[in-house]
RODO-2510 file (C-alpha; in nm, 4 decimals, decimal comma):
residues 265
     n   res          X          Y          Z
     1     m     0,0061     2,4473     2,0693
     2     a     0,0558     2,2254     2,3467
     3     e    -0,2116     1,9457     2,2099
     4     l    -0,0386     1,9820     1,8368
     5     r     0,2710     1,9427     1,9991
     6     a     0,1726     1,6269     2,1608
     7     a    -0,0108     1,4780     1,8455
     8     l     0,3356     1,5441     1,6784
     9     n     0,5192     1,3212     1,9203
    10     d     0,2859     1,0593     1,8964
    11     a     0,2529     1,0648     1,4942
    12     p     0,5851     0,8200     1,4249
    13     t     0,4014     0,5768     1,6733
    14     g     0,1368     0,5482     1,4340
    15     y    -0,1242     0,7562     1,6541
    16     g    -0,2144     0,9709     1,3593
    17     r    -0,5101     1,1952     1,4060
    18     l    -0,7312     1,4942     1,3292
    19     i    -0,7084     1,7839     1,5140
    20     m    -0,9317     2,0924     1,3858
    21     l    -0,8923     2,4002     1,4989
    22     a    -1,2591     2,5615     1,5580
    23     v    -1,2518     2,9464     1,6748
    24     e    -1,4215     3,2360     1,5531
    25     p    -1,2500     3,4046     1,2924
    26     g    -0,9485     3,6365     1,3142
    27     i    -0,8423     3,4422     1,6498
    28     g    -0,5231     3,3360     1,4837
    29     k    -0,6177     2,9585     1,3551
    30     t    -0,3996     3,0541     0,9978
    31     r    -0,0909     3,1688     1,2241
    32     t    -0,1392     2,8360     1,4606
    33     a    -0,1142     2,6541     1,1398
    34     q     0,1971     2,7984     1,0127
    35     e     0,3692     2,7576     1,3008
    36     f     0,3221     2,4218     1,3633
    37     a     0,3867     2,3381     1,0043
    38     a     0,7225     2,4983     1,0783
    39     l     0,7965     2,2945     1,3999
    40     a     0,6945     2,0101     1,1818
    41     e     0,9517     2,0614     0,9116
    42     e     1,1951     2,1171     1,1786
    43     r     1,1641     1,7723     1,2655
    44     r     1,2101     1,7062     0,9091
    45     a     0,8523     1,5791     0,8669
    46     q     0,6831     1,6384     0,5485
    47     v     0,4226     1,9242     0,5549
    48     l     0,1039     1,9507     0,2697
    49     w    -0,1134     2,1815     0,2355
    50     g    -0,4758     2,2253     0,1678
    51     r    -0,7487     2,4841     0,2222
    52     c    -1,1436     2,4824     0,2756
    53     y    -1,4104     2,7160     0,1722
    54     e    -1,7370     2,7758     0,3328
    55     e    -1,8863     2,7567    -0,0403
    56     e    -2,1572     2,5883    -0,1981
    57     e    -1,9162     2,5578    -0,5210
    58     a    -1,6558     2,3712    -0,3014
    59     l    -1,5320     2,0378    -0,4358
    60     p    -1,6107     1,7522    -0,2843
    61     h    -1,3124     1,5785    -0,0588
    62     s    -1,1026     1,9084    -0,1948
    63     p    -0,9375     1,9852     0,1588
    64     w    -0,7887     1,5807     0,1258
    65     v    -0,7305     1,6142    -0,2242
    66     q    -0,5194     1,9684    -0,2102
    67     p    -0,2551     1,8201     0,0106
    68     m    -0,1899     1,5187    -0,2282
    69     r    -0,1938     1,7931    -0,5334
    70     d     0,0830     1,9884    -0,3164
    71     y     0,2872     1,6257    -0,3121
    72     v     0,2889     1,6058    -0,6656
    73     r     0,4111     2,0046    -0,7172
    74     q     0,6800     1,9211    -0,4614
    75     a     0,7821     1,5674    -0,5967
    76     g     0,8074     1,6483    -0,9896
    77     a     0,8765     1,3787    -1,2333
    78     e     1,1533     1,1815    -1,1704
    79     q     1,0433     1,1090    -0,7422
    80     i     0,6779     1,0428    -0,8832
    81     t     0,8352     0,7987    -1,1498
    82     a     1,0320     0,6079    -0,8631
    83     e     0,7433     0,6086    -0,6122
    84     m     0,4899     0,5561    -0,7916
    85     g     0,6113     0,3535    -1,1091
    86     p     0,3091     0,2321    -1,3604
    87     g     0,0827     0,2853    -1,0680
    88     a     0,1095     0,6739    -1,1307
    89     a    -0,1746     0,5852    -1,4314
    90     n    -0,4013     0,4544    -1,1389
    91     i    -0,3782     0,7683    -0,9063
    92     t    -0,4396     0,9923    -1,1810
    93     e    -0,8606     0,9357    -1,1338
    94     i    -0,8102     1,1048    -0,7783
    95     i    -0,4818     1,3177    -0,8786
    96     v    -0,5349     1,4360    -1,2226
    97     e    -0,2281     1,7002    -1,1836
    98     i    -0,0317     1,3526    -1,1968
    99     r    -0,0423     1,3880    -1,5817
   100     d     0,0934     1,7699    -1,5955
   101     e     0,4316     1,6011    -1,4652
   102     l     0,4178     1,2502    -1,6673
   103     p     0,2206     1,3652    -1,9695
   104     d     0,3096     0,9817    -2,1612
   105     l     0,1019     0,7860    -1,8660
   106     e    -0,1194     0,5439    -2,0287
   107     t    -0,4807     0,5809    -1,9714
   108     l    -0,6412     0,2789    -1,8088
   109     p    -1,0024     0,1241    -1,9004
   110     a    -1,2229     0,1875    -1,6563
   111     l    -1,3664    -0,0715    -1,3656
   112     e    -1,6383    -0,1305    -1,1656
   113     p    -1,6076     0,0449    -0,8380
   114     e    -1,5098    -0,2365    -0,6058
   115     q    -1,2210    -0,3356    -0,8815
   116     a    -1,1246     0,0153    -0,8855
   117     r    -1,0813     0,0428    -0,5139
   118     f    -0,8825    -0,2837    -0,4967
   119     r    -0,6297    -0,1243    -0,8102
   120     l    -0,5960     0,1932    -0,5931
   121     l    -0,5345    -0,0264    -0,2599
   122     k    -0,2637    -0,2081    -0,4638
   123     e    -0,0803     0,0912    -0,5952
   124     a    -0,0566     0,2747    -0,2750
   125     l     0,0954    -0,0253    -0,1377
   126     t     0,3415    -0,0344    -0,4192
   127     l     0,3784     0,3454    -0,3447
   128     c     0,5038     0,3177    -0,0155
   129     r     0,6990     0,0140    -0,0626
   130     k     0,8790     0,2416    -0,3037
   131     a     0,9082     0,5119    -0,1346
   132     g     0,9927     0,3538     0,1814
   133     y     0,7153     0,4798     0,3767
   134     r     0,7439     0,2291     0,6632
   135     p     0,4316     0,3605     0,8688
   136     e     0,2171     0,4455     0,5907
   137     m     0,3525     0,0977     0,4445
   138     a     0,2415    -0,1256     0,7417
   139     w    -0,1102     0,0460     0,7099
   140     s    -0,1591    -0,0215     0,3600
   141     c    -0,0787    -0,3718     0,3760
   142     c    -0,3333    -0,4185     0,6532
   143     d    -0,5848    -0,2549     0,4560
   144     y    -0,4964    -0,4596     0,1544
   145     a    -0,5107    -0,7820     0,3610
   146     d    -0,8533    -0,6664     0,4478
   147     a    -0,9723    -0,5932     0,1031
   148     q    -0,8504    -0,9546     0,0077
   149     r    -1,0445    -1,1074     0,3251
   150     q    -1,3626    -0,9229     0,2064
   151     r    -1,3917    -1,0472    -0,1438
   152     g    -1,4277    -1,3985     0,0029
   153     a    -1,3793    -1,6555    -0,2791
   154     d    -1,2598    -1,4264    -0,5214
   155     g    -0,9556    -1,3080    -0,2347
   156     d    -0,6279    -1,4613    -0,2137
   157     p    -0,5927    -1,5768     0,2021
   158     g    -0,2498    -1,6807     0,1536
   159     k    -0,1230    -1,3129     0,0275
   160     a    -0,3810    -1,1792     0,3022
   161     m    -0,1802    -1,3371     0,6011
   162     t     0,1495    -1,2243     0,3926
   163     l     0,0726    -0,8751     0,4296
   164     l    -0,0774    -0,9118     0,7612
   165     h     0,2385    -1,0607     0,9431
   166     e     0,4356    -0,8096     0,7149
   167     s     0,1856    -0,5311     0,8816
   168     l     0,2448    -0,6479     1,2399
   169     a     0,6346    -0,6714     1,2050
   170     i     0,6484    -0,3260     1,0926
   171     s     0,3956    -0,1467     1,3086
   172     t     0,6041    -0,3694     1,5986
   173     g     0,9036    -0,2396     1,4985
   174     l     0,8219     0,1009     1,4908
   175     g     0,6013     0,0710     1,8129
   176     m     0,2545     0,1642     1,6609
   177     p     0,0379    -0,0401     1,8920
   178     p    -0,3367     0,0631     1,7131
   179     l    -0,1880    -0,0541     1,4540
   180     m    -0,0908    -0,4224     1,6120
   181     e    -0,4133    -0,4348     1,7801
   182     r    -0,6130    -0,3762     1,4217
   183     v    -0,3513    -0,6460     1,2486
   184     a    -0,4111    -0,8719     1,5394
   185     e    -0,7977    -0,8660     1,4962
   186     q    -0,7580    -0,8902     1,1048
   187     l    -0,5319    -1,2445     1,2027
   188     e    -0,7816    -1,3838     1,4798
   189     l    -1,0667    -1,3106     1,1576
   190     s    -0,8300    -1,4814     0,9172
   191     q    -0,7604    -1,7783     1,0997
   192     a    -1,0922    -1,8415     1,1763
   193     q    -1,2355    -1,8843     0,8438
   194     p    -1,2463    -2,2682     0,7638
   195     e    -0,9227    -2,4078     0,5306
   196     t    -0,9558    -2,5364     0,2108
   197     a    -0,7655    -2,8475     0,0766
   198     p    -0,4805    -2,7228    -0,1505
   199     a    -0,6297    -2,6984    -0,5140
   200     y    -0,2800    -2,7320    -0,6741
   201     p    -0,0076    -3,0408    -0,7634
   202     g     0,2546    -3,0655    -0,4974
   203     g     0,0768    -2,9261    -0,2290
   204     l     0,1415    -2,5505    -0,3619
   205     t    -0,0541    -2,2790    -0,1962
   206     q    -0,2551    -2,0154    -0,4001
   207     q     0,0111    -1,7524    -0,4035
   208     e     0,3145    -1,9866    -0,4498
   209     v     0,1550    -2,0657    -0,7528
   210     e     0,1682    -1,7406    -0,8340
   211     v     0,5187    -1,6608    -0,7803
   212     l     0,5865    -2,0147    -1,0162
   213     s     0,3886    -1,8596    -1,3035
   214     l     0,6212    -1,5346    -1,3182
   215     v     0,9109    -1,7333    -1,2643
   216     a     0,7873    -1,9085    -1,5378
   217     a     0,7996    -1,6034    -1,7408
   218     g     1,1081    -1,5169    -1,6525
   219     k     1,1015    -1,2571    -1,3942
   220     s     1,3384    -1,1676    -1,1399
   221     n     1,2554    -1,1949    -0,7606
   222     a     1,2788    -0,7555    -0,7786
   223     g     1,0032    -0,8117    -1,0518
   224     i     0,8083    -1,0739    -0,8844
   225     a     0,7821    -0,8770    -0,5500
   226     e     0,6601    -0,5328    -0,7379
   227     e     0,4131    -0,7719    -0,9660
   228     l     0,2531    -0,8932    -0,6321
   229     v     0,3144    -0,6010    -0,4005
   230     v     0,4936    -0,7908    -0,1130
   231     s     0,8385    -0,7479    -0,0124
   232     p     1,1961    -0,9426    -0,1952
   233     n     1,2534    -1,1678     0,1053
   234     t     0,8848    -1,2823     0,0962
   235     v     0,9348    -1,3772    -0,2492
   236     v     1,2795    -1,5105    -0,1807
   237     r     1,0882    -1,7613     0,0742
   238     h     0,8218    -1,8345    -0,1868
   239     v     1,0688    -1,9402    -0,4682
   240     s     1,2328    -2,1897    -0,2025
   241     n     0,9325    -2,3598    -0,0986
   242     i     0,8385    -2,3712    -0,4412
   243     l     1,1889    -2,5488    -0,5166
   244     a     1,1379    -2,8062    -0,2420
   245     k     0,7614    -2,8857    -0,3313
   246     t     0,8300    -2,9371    -0,6883
   247     g     1,1607    -3,1513    -0,6351
   248     s     1,3182    -2,8729    -0,8571
   249     s     1,6766    -2,7778    -0,7950
   250     k     1,7098    -2,4419    -1,0013
   251     r     1,4211    -2,1909    -1,1433
   252     t     1,4256    -2,3386    -1,5183
   253     e     1,3022    -2,6711    -1,3480
   254     a     1,0272    -2,5145    -1,1876
   255     a     0,9647    -2,3288    -1,4492
   256     r     0,9396    -2,6911    -1,6558
   257     y     0,7337    -2,7904    -1,4011
   258     a     0,4799    -2,5128    -1,4278
   259     a     0,4424    -2,5536    -1,7666
   260     q     0,4032    -2,9304    -1,7286
   261     h     0,1153    -2,8808    -1,4863
   262     g    -0,0591    -2,6195    -1,6480
   263     l     0,0504    -2,3409    -1,4171
   264     a     0,2485    -2,1059    -1,6599
   265     e     0,0551    -1,8247    -1,8562
***
C-alpha cells in the first residue's frame, strides 16, 4: 500500500504510472485495490474501474475500454455533451456506449487509419480543454503536436509549435518534469527542421491563414479556438498579428483582405 500511496502522491506532478498487483489468487488483490480506490476518492481523484479475466474470449484492450465506459456511465448525457461536444461522435469509434447517452449523434464517414488517429487526437485535446483536465491537456497538446510533426509536408509546423509551447507552459506550472523533458525534445526536433519561406501574402503564417479564414467566415474567437483546438489566448494573439500584417483596423477589413487574396473559404 505504501507504493500505491506514493504513486498517488506523484500522479498530479505528471509521474503517472501503471502498477500491477501480481500475486497468487486469494492473497487480497481486490481488497487492496478497493482500499486504494477509497483513498484516491478521499483525495478527490476520479476512480474508474475495469476488470480483466484470463479467458480466450476476452475482448482486446478490455481493461482500458472498461474504465472509459465507466466514465460515460458516471458522466451522463449533459456532462458528455459539455466536455466532448461534437467530438463525441469520433470517440464512439472506441466507446460505443456514448451513443446510449447521446442517441442523436451523427455517424461519421470512415477514414484511413492514420487520418482516424489524427482526428481522435484532436478530439481528445478538445475534450481535455473543455473539461479543464489540465494535466491531460498538457499531454494531449504534446501528442497532437508530435502527430503534426510526423505528418511532414502535410502537417502544420506553426500549430505544432503553438501546442508545444502551451504544453510546456502547463507542465511547468503544474510541475510535470517527465512531460517538460519530452516537450523540450520535441521543440529541439521541430527547431532543427529547415524553415521554408512564407507562402502567403503579407507574411502570414499557415496558422494565421487558418484563423483569418475563420474570421472571414464570421466565427468568434471562442469558435475559432474550438475549431482549431487552441486556447482562446492563442487566437487573440493570432488575430492581433493578422490585423497588423494585413493593415486592417477591424475584423471586417481583415475578412475583406482574405476575400481579395483568396484566403476565405
